Steps between C-alpha positions, in 0.01 A plus 500: 500500500179688590159335554371674186793340285443162666126506395590602142767243437695745277867578531613845608583731209840678485522782749318290762153573353246250591226406241148551599219273399182678387201403706143472415411826683766695299390334173125597566618853553676516168237307318223720630690819416601389147148350425370854529759613251586793714873462502518441128267788416711736721822386329348576154367832619846606636656392167252718316564801727888464454544415142865612487602266782753253377507170700826422675697200340488190726790264537385154626830433669718196522498140620190351669384855600504599127307191405240550777471871378458362148208279617356802699500716180297245317260442780452871526413514130253209524332635826456848325343328195251277670412784742397714204316206336288430811447877565366561147359163379480463123170498319281193593743360741327189648490442879706197442770697326491770754554246777802352318657834418440612867673187639788564271516872600505389866781253448715756307450754780614235753802425292592867455472583875685188604810589293470868616499400859769234454733737334437785756733793435661313196168504310477705188245779507147493354500467121275716281295277268431584138188324366436741202473198261238326694130564439362415849145512367561220244517138609740379240744777564495441883537128479754503239716734704440279811602194289826681402578609858442154652697327232783761549491449880522125491794502250667774708487292820607188311801688352604656830492184703860405431623858584382470867760387741274465821309173512247681699436755239496238228223314688299821524536567129400145423182540710415838328577389145250196551234757592585719193469194278148435639412856417640448136287194458185670620542791273562283202190310578301819510639582162459159347270285730538128531788485255861382532620852502527514881842342445557583124809412309603857521556478873563121563746340267335173362824307483601573858180580688684792659382860522677784328781670693612856417794692645464854633671646196205361293232582744579854611465668155154347463394600850655853442231569227241492782693708760585866469772480762831400326623174630855367477608142586861553377631387844287187529690170512520314164603156611 
């Protein structure tokens, strides 16, 4: 076991790959780059210059690796969305709203880079987002989409928990889903301030007090509408 693995506390992935924790310096590098919007703009420019390019289909894989790639795909989507939101603020975005959305963007970038580093050579490639249905100049359009993404992410982590065999990965998923739930509550409060909607009946069952859980077969078709890259989870575990 290397010193790096000892410090991260994560198990070695198949093939002897050691997970890598994303440090503050690495995060700041990514956050600064994406705050400028350069990577996203370059990606969009390349897509416009190569309109006939067809994205290669991505298979998430099997077992725990497949579930980690599943989470990585969702984090890619969320990170790309919030990067665009912060780079091009909607009309009359308040300083408080910008601060909240920037924090969420930073968290999603950290989550994305963590999964990318942890998966190493087994990570899927970069997905191409498709946000054509989102009006980034309109507050309601942006926050409604953010609400949908956060609710989807929370339900996805909840639904994938029992598909993970490694206790270490399950613990990590639990830590990340708790952050995603905080995001969901914050976005709901922006849309409907000081209401009970932060934990509405559509996401928390009144009878049980438990959050919604959705399997990959239900989540991926929804996520796919915001991603140009075809994604298949046909080989993911189901039980």
